N, CA, C, O and the ligand as a Tripos MOL2 file, in Angstrom:
@<TRIPOS>MOLECULE
protein
  281   279    71     0     0
PROTEIN
NO_CHARGES

@<TRIPOS>ATOM
      1 N          -0.3030  -18.9720    8.9170 N.3       1 MET1
      2 CA          1.0670  -19.1700    8.4190 C.3       1 MET1
      3 C           1.7730  -17.8290    8.2550 C.2       1 MET1
      4 O           1.1460  -16.7930    8.0350 O.2       1 MET1
      5 N           3.0690  -17.8830    8.3650 N.am      2 LEU2
      6 CA          3.8680  -16.6600    8.3730 C.3       2 LEU2
      7 C           5.1900  -16.9490    7.6600 C.2       2 LEU2
      8 O           5.8290  -17.9720    7.9070 O.2       2 LEU2
      9 N           5.5850  -16.0500    6.7860 N.am      3 LEU3
     10 CA          6.8620  -16.2320    6.0980 C.3       3 LEU3
     11 C           7.9230  -15.3730    6.7760 C.2       3 LEU3
     12 O           7.7820  -14.1540    6.8740 O.2       3 LEU3
     13 N           8.9820  -16.0210    7.2420 N.am      4 ILE4
     14 CA         10.0640  -15.2900    7.8910 C.3       4 ILE4
     15 C          11.3750  -15.5930    7.1710 C.2       4 ILE4
     16 O          11.4950  -16.5890    6.4570 O.2       4 ILE4
     17 N          12.3450  -14.7190    7.3730 N.am      5 THR5
     18 CA         13.6970  -14.9950    6.9030 C.3       5 THR5
     19 C          14.5830  -15.1780    8.1220 C.2       5 THR5
     20 O          14.7310  -14.2640    8.9340 O.2       5 THR5
     21 N          15.1640  -16.3460    8.2470 N.am      6 CYS6
     22 CA         16.0180  -16.6330    9.3970 C.3       6 CYS6
     23 C          17.3190  -15.8380    9.2780 C.2       6 CYS6
     24 O          18.0140  -15.9430    8.2670 O.2       6 CYS6
     25 N          17.6590  -15.0380   10.3080 N.am      7 PRO7
     26 CA         18.9000  -14.2570   10.2530 C.3       7 PRO7
     27 C          20.1470  -15.1230   10.4310 C.2       7 PRO7
     28 O          21.2580  -14.6780   10.1450 O.2       7 PRO7
     29 N          19.9670  -16.3470   10.8990 N.am      8 VAL8
     30 CA         21.1060  -17.2410   11.1280 C.3       8 VAL8
     31 C          21.4580  -18.0070    9.8610 C.2       8 VAL8
     32 O          22.6120  -18.0200    9.4320 O.2       8 VAL8
     33 N          20.4520  -18.6480    9.2640 N.am      9 THR9
     34 CA         20.7110  -19.4740    8.0880 C.3       9 THR9
     35 C          20.4250  -18.7350    6.7780 C.2       9 THR9
     36 O          20.7600  -19.2150    5.6950 O.2       9 THR9
     37 N          19.7900  -17.5390    6.8980 N.am     10 ARG10
     38 CA         19.4570  -16.7240    5.7200 C.3      10 ARG10
     39 C          18.4790  -17.4180    4.7780 C.2      10 ARG10
     40 O          18.4680  -17.1320    3.5810 O.2      10 ARG10
     41 N          17.6720  -18.3140    5.2950 N.am     11 THR11
     42 CA         16.6940  -18.9960    4.4590 C.3      11 THR11
     43 C          15.3030  -18.4980    4.7930 C.2      11 THR11
     44 O          15.0330  -18.0860    5.9210 O.2      11 THR11
     45 N          14.4180  -18.5360    3.7990 N.am     12 ASP12
     46 CA         13.0160  -18.2000    4.0180 C.3      12 ASP12
     47 C          12.2950  -19.4280    4.5460 C.2      12 ASP12
     48 O          12.4130  -20.5200    3.9910 O.2      12 ASP12
     49 N          11.5450  -19.2350    5.6320 N.am     13 GLU13
     50 CA         10.8410  -20.3530    6.2420 C.3      13 GLU13
     51 C           9.3730  -20.0070    6.3830 C.2      13 GLU13
     52 O           9.0210  -18.9140    6.8260 O.2      13 GLU13
     53 N           8.5080  -20.9570    5.9980 N.am     14 LEU14
     54 CA          7.0870  -20.7960    6.2180 C.3      14 LEU14
     55 C           6.7770  -21.3970    7.5920 C.2      14 LEU14
     56 O           7.0070  -22.5820    7.8310 O.2      14 LEU14
     57 N           6.2520  -20.5620    8.4840 N.am     15 VAL15
     58 CA          6.1100  -20.9500    9.8800 C.3      15 VAL15
     59 C           4.6330  -21.0730   10.2490 C.2      15 VAL15
     60 O           3.8350  -20.1950    9.9190 O.2      15 VAL15
     61 N           4.2730  -22.1470   10.9240 N.am     16 ALA16
     62 CA          2.8960  -22.3450   11.3680 C.3      16 ALA16
     63 C           2.5840  -21.4150   12.5380 C.2      16 ALA16
     64 O           3.4720  -21.0440   13.3060 O.2      16 ALA16
     65 N           1.3060  -21.0440   12.6600 N.am     17 ASP17
     66 CA          0.8880  -20.1290   13.7190 C.3      17 ASP17
     67 C           1.2580  -20.6450   15.1180 C.2      17 ASP17
     68 O           1.5610  -19.8610   16.0170 O.2      17 ASP17
     69 N           1.2280  -21.9710   15.2860 N.am     18 ARG18
     70 CA          1.5170  -22.5220   16.6220 C.3      18 ARG18
     71 C           2.9700  -22.2970   17.0430 C.2      18 ARG18
     72 O           3.3110  -22.4570   18.2150 O.2      18 ARG18
     73 N           3.8230  -21.9260   16.0890 N.am     19 ARG19
     74 CA          5.2210  -21.6430   16.4340 C.3      19 ARG19
     75 C           5.4220  -20.1980   16.9000 C.2      19 ARG19
     76 O           6.5170  -19.8170   17.3140 O.2      19 ARG19
     77 N           4.3630  -19.4060   16.8270 N.am     20 ILE20
     78 CA          4.4520  -18.0340   17.3330 C.3      20 ILE20
     79 C           4.3680  -18.0800   18.8530 C.2      20 ILE20
     80 O           3.3220  -18.4210   19.4060 O.2      20 ILE20
     81 N           5.4460  -17.7450   19.5260 N.am     21 ARG21
     82 CA          5.5330  -17.8400   20.9760 C.3      21 ARG21
     83 C           4.7380  -16.7360   21.6610 C.2      21 ARG21
     84 O           4.0250  -16.9970   22.6290 O.2      21 ARG21
     85 N           4.8540  -15.5120   21.1700 N.am     22 SER22
     86 CA          4.1410  -14.4070   21.7920 C.3      22 SER22
     87 C           3.9140  -13.3000   20.7770 C.2      22 SER22
     88 O           4.6420  -13.1650   19.7930 O.2      22 SER22
     89 N           2.8850  -12.5150   21.0440 N.am     23 VAL23
     90 CA          2.5580  -11.3790   20.1990 C.3      23 VAL23
     91 C           2.4630  -10.1550   21.1020 C.2      23 VAL23
     92 O           1.6950  -10.1520   22.0640 O.2      23 VAL23
     93 N           3.2300   -9.1250   20.8030 N.am     24 ALA24
     94 CA          3.2040   -7.9040   21.6060 C.3      24 ALA24
     95 C           2.6980   -6.7500   20.7470 C.2      24 ALA24
     96 O           3.2750   -6.4330   19.7070 O.2      24 ALA24
     97 N           1.6230   -6.1350   21.1950 N.am     25 ASN25
     98 CA          1.0680   -5.0050   20.4600 C.3      25 ASN25
     99 C           1.7350   -3.7060   20.8750 C.2      25 ASN25
    100 O           1.7990   -3.3780   22.0600 O.2      25 ASN25
    101 N           2.2230   -2.9820   19.9050 N.am     26 HIS26
    102 CA          2.7920   -1.6610   20.1320 C.3      26 HIS26
    103 C           1.9680   -0.6580   19.3390 C.2      26 HIS26
    104 O           1.2530   -1.0470   18.4150 O.2      26 HIS26
    105 N           2.0520    0.6380   19.6820 N.am     27 PRO27
    106 CA          1.2460    1.6370   18.9550 C.3      27 PRO27
    107 C           1.5080    1.6470   17.4590 C.2      27 PRO27
    108 O           0.6070    1.9420   16.6740 O.2      27 PRO27
    109 N           2.7240    1.3290   17.0600 N.am     28 THR28
    110 CA          3.0950    1.4430   15.6540 C.3      28 THR28
    111 C           3.2200    0.1070   14.9330 C.2      28 THR28
    112 O           3.2570    0.0670   13.7030 O.2      28 THR28
    113 N           3.2840   -0.9750   15.6800 N.am     29 HIS29
    114 CA          3.4990   -2.2810   15.0380 C.3      29 HIS29
    115 C           3.1580   -3.3990   16.0020 C.2      29 HIS29
    116 O           2.8340   -3.1650   17.1670 O.2      29 HIS29
    117 N           3.2370   -4.6300   15.4900 N.am     30 VAL30
    118 CA          3.0780   -5.8240   16.3170 C.3      30 VAL30
    119 C           4.4010   -6.5820   16.2920 C.2      30 VAL30
    120 O           4.9620   -6.8180   15.2230 O.2      30 VAL30
    121 N           4.8950   -6.9590   17.4540 N.am     31 ALA31
    122 CA          6.1330   -7.7270   17.5350 C.3      31 ALA31
    123 C           5.8050   -9.1980   17.7600 C.2      31 ALA31
    124 O           5.1480   -9.5550   18.7380 O.2      31 ALA31
    125 N           6.2650  -10.0410   16.8520 N.am     32 LEU32
    126 CA          6.0110  -11.4760   16.9440 C.3      32 LEU32
    127 C           7.3010  -12.1920   17.3450 C.2      32 LEU32
    128 O           8.3460  -12.0120   16.7200 O.2      32 LEU32
    129 N           7.2090  -13.0070   18.3960 N.am     33 SER33
    130 CA          8.3270  -13.8740   18.7400 C.3      33 SER33
    131 C           8.0530  -15.2350   18.1310 C.2      33 SER33
    132 O           7.0900  -15.9060   18.5010 O.2      33 SER33
    133 N           8.9000  -15.6410   17.1960 N.am     34 VAL34
    134 CA          8.6460  -16.8380   16.4000 C.3      34 VAL34
    135 C           9.7450  -17.8730   16.6280 C.2      34 VAL34
    136 O          10.9370  -17.5780   16.5480 O.2      34 VAL34
    137 N           9.2980  -19.0930   16.9140 N.am     35 GLU35
    138 CA         10.2350  -20.2050   17.0460 C.3      35 GLU35
    139 C          10.6510  -20.6400   15.6520 C.2      35 GLU35
    140 O           9.8200  -21.0940   14.8660 O.2      35 GLU35
    141 N          11.9280  -20.5030   15.3460 N.am     36 CYS36
    142 CA         12.4070  -20.7160   13.9910 C.3      36 CYS36
    143 C          12.5790  -22.2000   13.6720 C.2      36 CYS36
    144 O          13.2980  -22.9080   14.3770 O.2      36 CYS36
    145 N          11.9210  -22.6710   12.6080 N.am     37 PRO37
    146 CA         12.0600  -24.0800   12.2320 C.3      37 PRO37
    147 C          13.4140  -24.3790   11.5930 C.2      37 PRO37
    148 O          13.8030  -25.5400   11.4620 O.2      37 PRO37
    149 N          14.1240  -23.3340   11.1990 N.am     38 SER38
    150 CA         15.3920  -23.5170   10.5150 C.3      38 SER38
    151 C          16.5490  -23.7080   11.4910 C.2      38 SER38
    152 O          17.3420  -24.6370   11.3380 O.2      38 SER38
    153 N          16.6490  -22.8210   12.5060 N.am     39 CYS39
    154 CA         17.7850  -22.9040   13.4280 C.3      39 CYS39
    155 C          17.3650  -23.2400   14.8470 C.2      39 CYS39
    156 O          18.2160  -23.5140   15.6940 O.2      39 CYS39
    157 N          16.0460  -23.2240   15.1270 N.am     40 GLY40
    158 CA         15.5650  -23.6520   16.4360 C.3      40 GLY40
    159 C          15.5230  -22.5700   17.4960 C.2      40 GLY40
    160 O          15.0160  -22.8130   18.5910 O.2      40 GLY40
    161 N          16.0410  -21.3810   17.2080 N.am     41 SER41
    162 CA         15.9840  -20.3190   18.2010 C.3      41 SER41
    163 C          14.7620  -19.4340   17.9450 C.2      41 SER41
    164 O          14.0240  -19.6580   16.9870 O.2      41 SER41
    165 N          14.5490  -18.4290   18.8020 N.am     42 VAL42
    166 CA         13.3910  -17.5530   18.6830 C.3      42 VAL42
    167 C          13.8240  -16.2120   18.1100 C.2      42 VAL42
    168 O          14.7400  -15.5710   18.6260 O.2      42 VAL42
    169 N          13.1590  -15.7970   17.0410 N.am     43 HIS43
    170 CA         13.4380  -14.5010   16.4310 C.3      43 HIS43
    171 C          12.2390  -13.5940   16.6340 C.2      43 HIS43
    172 O          11.1040  -14.0610   16.7300 O.2      43 HIS43
    173 N          12.4940  -12.2950   16.6970 N.am     44 VAL44
    174 CA         11.4200  -11.3260   16.8470 C.3      44 VAL44
    175 C          11.2510  -10.5650   15.5380 C.2      44 VAL44
    176 O          12.2150  -10.0480   14.9740 O.2      44 VAL44
    177 N          10.0160  -10.5080   15.0700 N.am     45 TYR45
    178 CA          9.7200   -9.7960   13.8230 C.3      45 TYR45
    179 C           8.6710   -8.7420   14.0770 C.2      45 TYR45
    180 O           7.7240   -8.9700   14.8290 O.2      45 TYR45
    181 N           8.8300   -7.5940   13.4580 N.am     46 ARG46
    182 CA          7.7970   -6.5590   13.4940 C.3      46 ARG46
    183 C           6.9050   -6.7590   12.2830 C.2      46 ARG46
    184 O           7.3770   -7.1010   11.1990 O.2      46 ARG46
    185 N           5.6330   -6.5450   12.4730 N.am     47 THR47
    186 CA          4.7230   -6.7250   11.3710 C.3      47 THR47
    187 C           3.6260   -5.6700   11.4140 C.2      47 THR47
    188 O           3.4500   -4.9770   12.4160 O.2      47 THR47
    189 N           2.9070   -5.5630   10.3300 N.am     48 GLY48
    190 CA          1.7790   -4.6440   10.2960 C.3      48 GLY48
    191 C           2.0440   -3.4260    9.4350 C.2      48 GLY48
    192 O           3.1310   -2.8470    9.4590 O.2      48 GLY48
    193 N           1.0190   -3.0460    8.6660 N.am     49 ARG49
    194 CA          1.1430   -1.8750    7.8080 C.3      49 ARG49
    195 C           1.3480   -0.6150    8.6170 C.2      49 ARG49
    196 O           1.9700    0.3380    8.1470 O.2      49 ARG49
    197 N           0.8180   -0.6030    9.8550 N.am     50 ARG50
    198 CA          0.9270    0.6090   10.6790 C.3      50 ARG50
    199 C           2.3740    0.9710   10.9490 C.2      50 ARG50
    200 O           2.6970    2.1490   11.1060 O.2      50 ARG50
    201 N           3.2590   -0.0330   11.0070 N.am     51 TRP51
    202 CA          4.6770    0.2430   11.2500 C.3      51 TRP51
    203 C           5.2340    1.1090   10.1290 C.2      51 TRP51
    204 O           5.9030    2.1070   10.3960 O.2      51 TRP51
    205 N           4.9660    0.7410    8.8730 N.am     52 GLU52
    206 CA          5.4390    1.5090    7.7320 C.3      52 GLU52
    207 C           4.7350    2.8610    7.6550 C.2      52 GLU52
    208 O           5.3690    3.8750    7.3630 O.2      52 GLU52
    209 N           3.4220    2.8820    7.9150 N.am     53 GLU53
    210 CA          2.6660    4.1320    7.8660 C.3      53 GLU53
    211 C           3.1790    5.1160    8.9170 C.2      53 GLU53
    212 O           3.3100    6.3090    8.6400 O.2      53 GLU53
    213 N           3.4650    4.6280   10.1050 N.am     54 ALA54
    214 CA          3.9300    5.4930   11.1890 C.3      54 ALA54
    215 C           5.2660    6.1360   10.8290 C.2      54 ALA54
    216 O           5.5050    7.3060   11.1290 O.2      54 ALA54
    217 N           6.1350    5.3560   10.1820 N.am     55 ARG55
    218 CA          7.4150    5.9200    9.7580 C.3      55 ARG55
    219 C           7.1990    7.0320    8.7490 C.2      55 ARG55
    220 O           7.8480    8.0750    8.8270 O.2      55 ARG55
    221 N           6.2890    6.8220    7.7990 N.am     56 ALA56
    222 CA          6.0070    7.8220    6.7780 C.3      56 ALA56
    223 C           5.3710    9.0640    7.3990 C.2      56 ALA56
    224 O           5.6970   10.1910    7.0260 O.2      56 ALA56
    225 N           4.4590    8.8450    8.3510 N.am     57 VAL57
    226 CA          3.7760    9.9570    9.0050 C.3      57 VAL57
    227 C           4.7710   10.7880    9.8130 C.2      57 VAL57
    228 O           4.7320   12.0180    9.7810 O.2      57 VAL57
    229 N           5.6590   10.1090   10.5360 N.am     58 ARG58
    230 CA          6.6540   10.8330   11.3380 C.3      58 ARG58
    231 C           7.5270   11.7010   10.4470 C.2      58 ARG58
    232 O           7.8120   12.8490   10.7880 O.2      58 ARG58
    233 N           7.9540   11.1660    9.3110 N.am     59 ALA59
    234 CA          8.8260   11.8980    8.3980 C.3      59 ALA59
    235 C           8.0970   13.1020    7.8160 C.2      59 ALA59
    236 O           8.6720   14.1830    7.6930 O.2      59 ALA59
    237 N           6.8120   12.9100    7.4540 N.am     60 ALA60
    238 CA          6.0360   13.9780    6.8350 C.3      60 ALA60
    239 C           5.6220   15.0350    7.8510 C.2      60 ALA60
    240 O           5.5000   16.2110    7.5060 O.2      60 ALA60
    241 N           5.4060   14.6270    9.1050 N.am     61 ALA61
    242 CA          4.8330   15.5200   10.1090 C.3      61 ALA61
    243 C           5.8850   16.3660   10.8210 C.2      61 ALA61
    244 O           5.5390   17.3120   11.5290 O.2      61 ALA61
    245 N           7.1520   16.0410   10.6450 N.am     62 ARG62
    246 CA          8.1810   16.7140   11.4300 C.3      62 ARG62
    247 C           8.1640   18.2490   11.2820 C.2      62 ARG62
    248 O           8.1910   18.9420   12.2990 O.2      62 ARG62
    249 N           8.1200   18.8100   10.0540 N.am     63 PRO63
    250 CA          8.1100   20.2840    9.9460 C.3      63 PRO63
    251 C           6.9080   20.9130   10.6360 C.2      63 PRO63
    252 O           7.0380   21.9640   11.2640 O.2      63 PRO63
    253 N           5.7280   20.2800   10.5270 N.am     64 ALA64
    254 CA          4.5220   20.8110   11.1560 C.3      64 ALA64
    255 C           4.6400   20.7870   12.6610 C.2      64 ALA64
    256 O           4.2090   21.7240   13.3320 O.2      64 ALA64
    257 N           5.2290   19.7100   13.2130 N.am     65 ALA65
    258 CA          5.3760   19.6050   14.6620 C.3      65 ALA65
    259 C           6.2970   20.7020   15.1880 C.2      65 ALA65
    260 O           6.0550   21.2550   16.2610 O.2      65 ALA65
    261 N           7.3370   21.0130   14.4460 N.am     66 GLU66
    262 CA          8.2490   22.0710   14.8680 C.3      66 GLU66
    263 C           7.5540   23.4300   14.8640 C.2      66 GLU66
    264 O           7.8240   24.2710   15.7220 O.2      66 GLU66
    265 N           6.6600   23.6430   13.9020 N.am     67 LEU67
    266 CA          5.9330   24.9100   13.8340 C.3      67 LEU67
    267 C           5.0110   25.0900   15.0330 C.2      67 LEU67
    268 O           4.9460   26.1700   15.6200 O.2      67 LEU67
    269 N           4.2920   24.0110   15.3960 N.am     68 THR68
    270 CA          3.3180   24.1370   16.4830 C.3      68 THR68
    271 C           4.0070   24.2870   17.8260 C.2      68 THR68
    272 O           3.4540   24.9090   18.7330 O.2      68 THR68
    273 N           5.2390   23.7140   17.9800 N.am     69 SER69
    274 CA          5.9080   23.8020   19.2790 C.3      69 SER69
    275 C           6.6620   25.1130   19.4350 C.2      69 SER69
    276 O           7.0320   25.4700   20.5540 O.2      69 SER69
    277 N           6.9030   25.8420   18.3470 N.am     70 ALA70
    278 CA          7.6970   27.0710   18.4180 C.3      70 ALA70
    279 C           6.8410   28.2660   18.8770 C.2      70 ALA70
    280 O           7.3490   29.3810   18.9930 O.2      70 ALA70
    281 ZN         16.4120  -18.9850   12.7080 Zn       71 ZN71
@<TRIPOS>BOND
     1     1     2 1
     2     2     3 1
     3     3     4 2
     4     3     5 am
     5     5     6 1
     6     6     7 1
     7     7     8 2
     8     7     9 am
     9     9    10 1
    10    10    11 1
    11    11    12 2
    12    11    13 am
    13    13    14 1
    14    14    15 1
    15    15    16 2
    16    15    17 am
    17    17    18 1
    18    18    19 1
    19    19    20 2
    20    19    21 am
    21    21    22 1
    22    22    23 1
    23    23    24 2
    24    23    25 am
    25    25    26 1
    26    26    27 1
    27    27    28 2
    28    27    29 am
    29    29    30 1
    30    30    31 1
    31    31    32 2
    32    31    33 am
    33    33    34 1
    34    34    35 1
    35    35    36 2
    36    35    37 am
    37    37    38 1
    38    38    39 1
    39    39    40 2
    40    39    41 am
    41    41    42 1
    42    42    43 1
    43    43    44 2
    44    43    45 am
    45    45    46 1
    46    46    47 1
    47    47    48 2
    48    47    49 am
    49    49    50 1
    50    50    51 1
    51    51    52 2
    52    51    53 am
    53    53    54 1
    54    54    55 1
    55    55    56 2
    56    55    57 am
    57    57    58 1
    58    58    59 1
    59    59    60 2
    60    59    61 am
    61    61    62 1
    62    62    63 1
    63    63    64 2
    64    63    65 am
    65    65    66 1
    66    66    67 1
    67    67    68 2
    68    67    69 am
    69    69    70 1
    70    70    71 1
    71    71    72 2
    72    71    73 am
    73    73    74 1
    74    74    75 1
    75    75    76 2
    76    75    77 am
    77    77    78 1
    78    78    79 1
    79    79    80 2
    80    79    81 am
    81    81    82 1
    82    82    83 1
    83    83    84 2
    84    83    85 am
    85    85    86 1
    86    86    87 1
    87    87    88 2
    88    87    89 am
    89    89    90 1
    90    90    91 1
    91    91    92 2
    92    91    93 am
    93    93    94 1
    94    94    95 1
    95    95    96 2
    96    95    97 am
    97    97    98 1
    98    98    99 1
    99    99   100 2
   100    99   101 am
   101   101   102 1
   102   102   103 1
   103   103   104 2
   104   103   105 am
   105   105   106 1
   106   106   107 1
   107   107   108 2
   108   107   109 am
   109   109   110 1
   110   110   111 1
   111   111   112 2
   112   111   113 am
   113   113   114 1
   114   114   115 1
   115   115   116 2
   116   115   117 am
   117   117   118 1
   118   118   119 1
   119   119   120 2
   120   119   121 am
   121   121   122 1
   122   122   123 1
   123   123   124 2
   124   123   125 am
   125   125   126 1
   126   126   127 1
   127   127   128 2
   128   127   129 am
   129   129   130 1
   130   130   131 1
   131   131   132 2
   132   131   133 am
   133   133   134 1
   134   134   135 1
   135   135   136 2
   136   135   137 am
   137   137   138 1
   138   138   139 1
   139   139   140 2
   140   139   141 am
   141   141   142 1
   142   142   143 1
   143   143   144 2
   144   143   145 am
   145   145   146 1
   146   146   147 1
   147   147   148 2
   148   147   149 am
   149   149   150 1
   150   150   151 1
   151   151   152 2
   152   151   153 am
   153   153   154 1
   154   154   155 1
   155   155   156 2
   156   155   157 am
   157   157   158 1
   158   158   159 1
   159   159   160 2
   160   159   161 am
   161   161   162 1
   162   162   163 1
   163   163   164 2
   164   163   165 am
   165   165   166 1
   166   166   167 1
   167   167   168 2
   168   167   169 am
   169   169   170 1
   170   170   171 1
   171   171   172 2
   172   171   173 am
   173   173   174 1
   174   174   175 1
   175   175   176 2
   176   175   177 am
   177   177   178 1
   178   178   179 1
   179   179   180 2
   180   179   181 am
   181   181   182 1
   182   182   183 1
   183   183   184 2
   184   183   185 am
   185   185   186 1
   186   186   187 1
   187   187   188 2
   188   187   189 am
   189   189   190 1
   190   190   191 1
   191   191   192 2
   192   191   193 am
   193   193   194 1
   194   194   195 1
   195   195   196 2
   196   195   197 am
   197   197   198 1
   198   198   199 1
   199   199   200 2
   200   199   201 am
   201   201   202 1
   202   202   203 1
   203   203   204 2
   204   203   205 am
   205   205   206 1
   206   206   207 1
   207   207   208 2
   208   207   209 am
   209   209   210 1
   210   210   211 1
   211   211   212 2
   212   211   213 am
   213   213   214 1
   214   214   215 1
   215   215   216 2
   216   215   217 am
   217   217   218 1
   218   218   219 1
   219   219   220 2
   220   219   221 am
   221   221   222 1
   222   222   223 1
   223   223   224 2
   224   223   225 am
   225   225   226 1
   226   226   227 1
   227   227   228 2
   228   227   229 am
   229   229   230 1
   230   230   231 1
   231   231   232 2
   232   231   233 am
   233   233   234 1
   234   234   235 1
   235   235   236 2
   236   235   237 am
   237   237   238 1
   238   238   239 1
   239   239   240 2
   240   239   241 am
   241   241   242 1
   242   242   243 1
   243   243   244 2
   244   243   245 am
   245   245   246 1
   246   246   247 1
   247   247   248 2
   248   247   249 am
   249   249   250 1
   250   250   251 1
   251   251   252 2
   252   251   253 am
   253   253   254 1
   254   254   255 1
   255   255   256 2
   256   255   257 am
   257   257   258 1
   258   258   259 1
   259   259   260 2
   260   259   261 am
   261   261   262 1
   262   262   263 1
   263   263   264 2
   264   263   265 am
   265   265   266 1
   266   266   267 1
   267   267   268 2
   268   267   269 am
   269   269   270 1
   270   270   271 1
   271   271   272 2
   272   271   273 am
   273   273   274 1
   274   274   275 1
   275   275   276 2
   276   275   277 am
   277   277   278 1
   278   278   279 1
   279   279   280 2
@<TRIPOS>SUBSTRUCTURE
     1 MET1         2 RESIDUE 1 A MET
     2 LEU2         6 RESIDUE 1 A LEU
     3 LEU3        10 RESIDUE 1 A LEU
     4 ILE4        14 RESIDUE 1 A ILE
     5 THR5        18 RESIDUE 1 A THR
     6 CYS6        22 RESIDUE 1 A CYS
     7 PRO7        26 RESIDUE 1 A PRO
     8 VAL8        30 RESIDUE 1 A VAL
     9 THR9        34 RESIDUE 1 A THR
    10 ARG10       38 RESIDUE 1 A ARG
    11 THR11       42 RESIDUE 1 A THR
    12 ASP12       46 RESIDUE 1 A ASP
    13 GLU13       50 RESIDUE 1 A GLU
    14 LEU14       54 RESIDUE 1 A LEU
    15 VAL15       58 RESIDUE 1 A VAL
    16 ALA16       62 RESIDUE 1 A ALA
    17 ASP17       66 RESIDUE 1 A ASP
    18 ARG18       70 RESIDUE 1 A ARG
    19 ARG19       74 RESIDUE 1 A ARG
    20 ILE20       78 RESIDUE 1 A ILE
    21 ARG21       82 RESIDUE 1 A ARG
    22 SER22       86 RESIDUE 1 A SER
    23 VAL23       90 RESIDUE 1 A VAL
    24 ALA24       94 RESIDUE 1 A ALA
    25 ASN25       98 RESIDUE 1 A ASN
    26 HIS26      102 RESIDUE 1 A HIS
    27 PRO27      106 RESIDUE 1 A PRO
    28 THR28      110 RESIDUE 1 A THR
    29 HIS29      114 RESIDUE 1 A HIS
    30 VAL30      118 RESIDUE 1 A VAL
    31 ALA31      122 RESIDUE 1 A ALA
    32 LEU32      126 RESIDUE 1 A LEU
    33 SER33      130 RESIDUE 1 A SER
    34 VAL34      134 RESIDUE 1 A VAL
    35 GLU35      138 RESIDUE 1 A GLU
    36 CYS36      142 RESIDUE 1 A CYS
    37 PRO37      146 RESIDUE 1 A PRO
    38 SER38      150 RESIDUE 1 A SER
    39 CYS39      154 RESIDUE 1 A CYS
    40 GLY40      158 RESIDUE 1 A GLY
    41 SER41      162 RESIDUE 1 A SER
    42 VAL42      166 RESIDUE 1 A VAL
    43 HIS43      170 RESIDUE 1 A HIS
    44 VAL44      174 RESIDUE 1 A VAL
    45 TYR45      178 RESIDUE 1 A TYR
    46 ARG46      182 RESIDUE 1 A ARG
    47 THR47      186 RESIDUE 1 A THR
    48 GLY48      190 RESIDUE 1 A GLY
    49 ARG49      194 RESIDUE 1 A ARG
    50 ARG50      198 RESIDUE 1 A ARG
    51 TRP51      202 RESIDUE 1 A TRP
    52 GLU52      206 RESIDUE 1 A GLU
    53 GLU53      210 RESIDUE 1 A GLU
    54 ALA54      214 RESIDUE 1 A ALA
    55 ARG55      218 RESIDUE 1 A ARG
    56 ALA56      222 RESIDUE 1 A ALA
    57 VAL57      226 RESIDUE 1 A VAL
    58 ARG58      230 RESIDUE 1 A ARG
    59 ALA59      234 RESIDUE 1 A ALA
    60 ALA60      238 RESIDUE 1 A ALA
    61 ALA61      242 RESIDUE 1 A ALA
    62 ARG62      246 RESIDUE 1 A ARG
    63 PRO63      250 RESIDUE 1 A PRO
    64 ALA64      254 RESIDUE 1 A ALA
    65 ALA65      258 RESIDUE 1 A ALA
    66 GLU66      262 RESIDUE 1 A GLU
    67 LEU67      266 RESIDUE 1 A LEU
    68 THR68      270 RESIDUE 1 A THR
    69 SER69      274 RESIDUE 1 A SER
    70 ALA70      278 RESIDUE 1 A ALA
    71 ZN71       281 GROUP 0 **** ****
């Protein structure tokens, strides 16, 4: 099960796994294409702690990266 917020109706929907159309793995996150029970269209959601961690790492690592490339 997955909790999503529909961008069309602005409601929170609990979605069954079988409504997940596709899962795409990216280095920083997983993109889920979910068939929305609220409005019937497909929404894409990013998920995974790595997405948030990668953002934090990029922000923290920027000064060090500039030093090594200079
Ligand atoms: Zn929707």
